[in-house]
N, C-alpha and C positions, 0 to 999 in steps of 0.2 A: 402267033407262036403258041404251040400246045402247052398245056399245063405241065406235062411231064418233062419237057425240055427246060423248064425252069430249074430243075435239079442241077443240071450241068451249069446253067448260068449262075446259080447261087453259090456254086463251089468257088467261083472267082471272088465272091464277096467274103469279107472277114478273112483275108488271105493269111494273116499271121496266125490267127487262131486255128484255122483249118490246117495250115502247114504244120503247126505244132502237134496237132492230133495225128496227122499222117506220119510224122517222124516218130512219134511214140509207138504207133502201130508197127512201123517198119523196124524199129529197134527190137520190139518183142518178137517179130518174125525172124530177125537175124539171130537172136539168142536161141530161139527154138530150133532153127536150122542147124546151127553149129553144135549145140548140145545134144540134140537127137542124133545127128550124124556121128558125132564123136562117141556118143553113148553106145550106139550099135557097134562102132569100131572097137571100143574098149572091151565090150562083151565078147566079140569075136576074138580079139587078141588074147583075152584071159582064157577062153575056152580052148584055143589052139596051143597056148604056151603052158598052162598048168595041168599037164596031162599025167605022165607017169611019175616023174621024179619031183614034180611040183616046184622046180627051180625056174621061175619065170625069168630070172636074170641071166640064166646060163645060155651061152651062145650055142646054136646048133650047127655052126659051120666047122668042119674038121680042120680047116687051116687057120683057126683063130684060137689055138690052145693058150697063147700068151694072155689074150684078153679074158679067156675063161678062168685062168689061174688068178688073174687080177680081181675078177668079179668074185671068185670064191674067197679070196683073202679079205675083200671088203665086207662080204656077207659075214664071214666068221668073226671079224673084228666088231661088226655091228652087234651080232648076237652076244658076244662076250661083254660088250659095253652095257647092253640092256640088262643082262643078267646081273652084272656087278652093281649097276645103278639102282635097279628096282628089286634086287634080291630074288629074281625069278630064275626058273630053270627051263627056259624054252629052248627048243632045238631049231635048227635051220628050217626044217620042213614045217614046223609049227609057225615060224615067223612068216614064211611065204603063204601059208594058208590064211593067216590073219590079214596079211597084206591084200590078198585076193578078195577076201570078204569085204575089206574096207573099200577097195576100188569098186566092187560091184554095188555096194550100198551107196557109194558116192555118185555113181552113175544114175541110180534111181532118184537120188535127191536132186541132182542137177537137171534131170529131165523134168522133174516136178517143178523146179524153179523156172524152167523154160516155159512151161504152160502158164505159170503164174505171171511171168513177164508179158506174155502175149495177152492174157486177160486184162492186166492192168492197162496196157496200151489201148485195147478195144473199149474198156470201160470209159475212157475219156470221150468216146463218141457221145454218150448221153449228156455229159456236161457241156460239150461243145455245141451240140444241137440245141440244148436248152437255151444257151446264150444267143445263138444265131436266130432262133425262132422268136425269142422274146423281143429282139430288135426289129423283127419284121411283123409284129402283131398288126400294125395298121395296114400293112400290105396284104395280110391275110384277110382283113375286113374288106378291102377293096376287091379282092378276088371273089369273095362270097357275094358281094353286092353286084358283081358282074355275072353271076349265075353259076360259078364253079361250085360243085358239091363238096360236102365234107369228106366223102370218100376220095375224091380227086386230090384234095389238099393233103389228106393223110398219106396217100400213096406217094405223092411227089416229095413230101418232107422225109418220109421213110427211105425213099430211093436216094435222096441226098446223103443220108447217113451211110447207106450201102456203098455209094460211090467213094466216099472217104475211106472206108475200110478196104475197098477193092484196090484203090490206088496205093494205100499204105502196104497192103500185102504184096502187090506187084513189085514195088520198090524193095521191100524186105527180101523177097524171093531172089531178085536179081543180085542184090548185094550179098545175101547169104550164100548163094551158089558160088559167086566169085571168091568169097572168103574161104569157103570149103576147098575150092580148087587151089587157092594160094597156100593155105595151111598144109594140105596134103602134098603139095609140090615141094615146099621148103622144109617140111619136117621129114625125119627119117621114116620112110614107108614101112620099115620093119618094126617100128615102135608103136605107132598108132595108125590105124586104117580108118579113113573117113569114108563112110558109105552114104550115098545119096539115093534113097529108095525112089522108085518111079512114082509112087503115090504121094510123096511128101510135098511136091510142088503144087499139083492141083488140089490136094487135100487141104493144104495150108491156105490157099487162096479162097477155096470154097468155105471153109470154116470161119475164116476171118470176115469174109463178106457177109455170111449168114449171121454171125454174132453182131456185126455192126447194124444190120437191118433190124434185128430183134431189139437191140438196146436203143436204137434210134426211134423205135416205134412209140415209146411212151411220150417223149416230148412232142412227137408229131401228133399223137392222138390228143394230147392236152391242148395243143395249139389249134387243131382242127375243130375242137368243140367250143371254141370261143365264139360268143355271139357276135354277129357282124356289126351291129350298132355299137357294142362296147369296144370292139376292135378298132372301129373308125375313130372313137374318142381317145384312143391310146396315143400318148405322145403329144 
């Protein structure tokens, strides 16, 4: 069996630890998918609705005059309450402008949190690979004594980390896509529009796998540099 096929074989070992890492990566990908897609949708929604009269809650359907009057009454009551409670003198237009600014800033914050969630999940690769490889130190020594080079061991250990990230990203992409479809189906399409850009799926898989390879490289490099004799004495 080739040295690089060991990466696939080793994925089956330490199942609970590897599964935990894959699930953390998947969760980060799911959060990234939903927030990025909804962020694009919210931005589009704000751009299309806050145009001339800046009344984003006002219905544009001519046959919904009753709903429009109800919304107007609610908005007027809200403005009056805020002015009386805080001693301010804001108008309805100013209220909507502030709400739009708030939602735009909230989108940027959530998109940033999505990136952080993905990074936190991928960072677990380094910790997982450190534990996995430390338990296989003696095995690394046997491979070196059999003639396998340091480069081969480094590549197979790094590839193992990349496979974990790839599996996690695939699971996250599938669940994230299904979640976006379900949310966009059951929510009012006139309220929020969930957009799934064509680049999001391959881009997420590529970036997650690449980050996993990079973060798994350090424990792989550290393990591949262990002297064969010392590794055989381990354990």
